[in-house]
N, C-alpha and C positions, 0 to 999 in steps of 0.2 A: 469687202472692207475688213481688214484685219484689226483686231484690238477692240477696246471699249470706246464708246463715244464719251464726250465730256460729261454728259448727264449721268451715264452709267458709272463712270469713275467717281463722281461726286456722291452718288448713292452708296457705293461700296465703302467709301471713306466714312460717310455718315453712319452706316450700319456698324462698321468696325469701332468707331468712336463710342457709339451707344452700347455695344457689347462690353467694351472695356470699362465703361462707366458703370454698367450693371454689375459686372464682376467686383469692382471696387466697393460698390454699395452692399454687397453680400457679406463683407467682412464685418464682424462685430467689434464695436469699440469696447473699451474696458467698462463702460457704464451700462452696457447691454448684457443680458436682457433686463428689462424694466420690471418684470414680474417678480414679486417678493417670493423667496423660497418658503415652502411649507415647513412648519415646525416638525422636527423629527419625533417619531413615536418612541416608546420605551425600548423596543428591540433595536431599532435603528440607532438610537443614542448609544446603546451598549456597544454595538459593533463599530460605530464611528470612534468611540473612545478606545475600544480594544485594538483596533487596527492602526492606531497612531504609532508612528515609528519611535523607537527608543523608550517605550514605556516599560516600567518595571515588570509588569505581567508578561509582556512579550519576550523580554530578555530571559526571564526564568523559564518560560515555556520552551523557548528555543534551547536553553541549556539542558533541560530535562529530555527534550526530544533527541538532541545530538548524543547525550549520554546513553539513552536507550538504544539508539541505532548502533553506537559503538559497542555496547555490551552484547547486543544480539549478533552483530556481524563479526566481531573480533574475538568474542569469548564463547558465547553459548553454542553457536552453530559449529565452530571448529572443535569445541570440546565434545559435542555430540558425535561428530564425524570420527574423531579419534577413539572415543568410547566404543562406537559401533565396530570400527576396524579391529581394535584390540579384542573385543568380546567375541567376534565371529571369525576372525582370520588369524589371530596371533596366539591367543591363549590356548593352552593344550586342553584344558577341561573347564570351559566357562560355566559359571554358576547359572542354574536355571535351565541348562540345556542337557538333556539326557539323550545320548546317541542311541543306546540300546539298553533296554531294561534286562536285567538278568532273569533267566527263566526260573520259576519256582515250581518245583515238582513236589508231590506228596512225600513227606518225610524230611524235607529241607528245613533249615532253621532260618528264620527272618533275623537279620543281623541287628536291626534297630531295636526290636522288641524281645528277641530271644524266643519267640513262639515257634513251635514246630507246625508246619503245614500238615493238616490232617489228611488222611487217605480219602480218596473219592468214595462216596457211598455207592454200594453196588445196587443196581436197580434190576429187579427181577421182572422182566416183562418183555414186551415185544421188541424193543430196541435195545 
């Protein structure tokens, strides 16, 4: 016997109809849920007001943030990169970098102070 019997077809139709009705019943109406919302606490009230779109606080916070990002990415970091490149790769004698200190020997004159480097003391002994 190929196919469903009349009773089986009726049963499948009834189950399909019940499933569709059950799915329609799961949708909430605008009046649901019936439970009253809990009043917000102090912190939740602050964040609810803070996160409202187009509030003055949010607008100014966003302006300060975008200004800071612009200053950092378009001014400070490029200026630092240029400064580093000029200081260590372009300048002939960058400040703060001494490539080789001049040797000071006894009898030499220190240019900054005008002092004469004294002779080394002679040690009479084993070494």
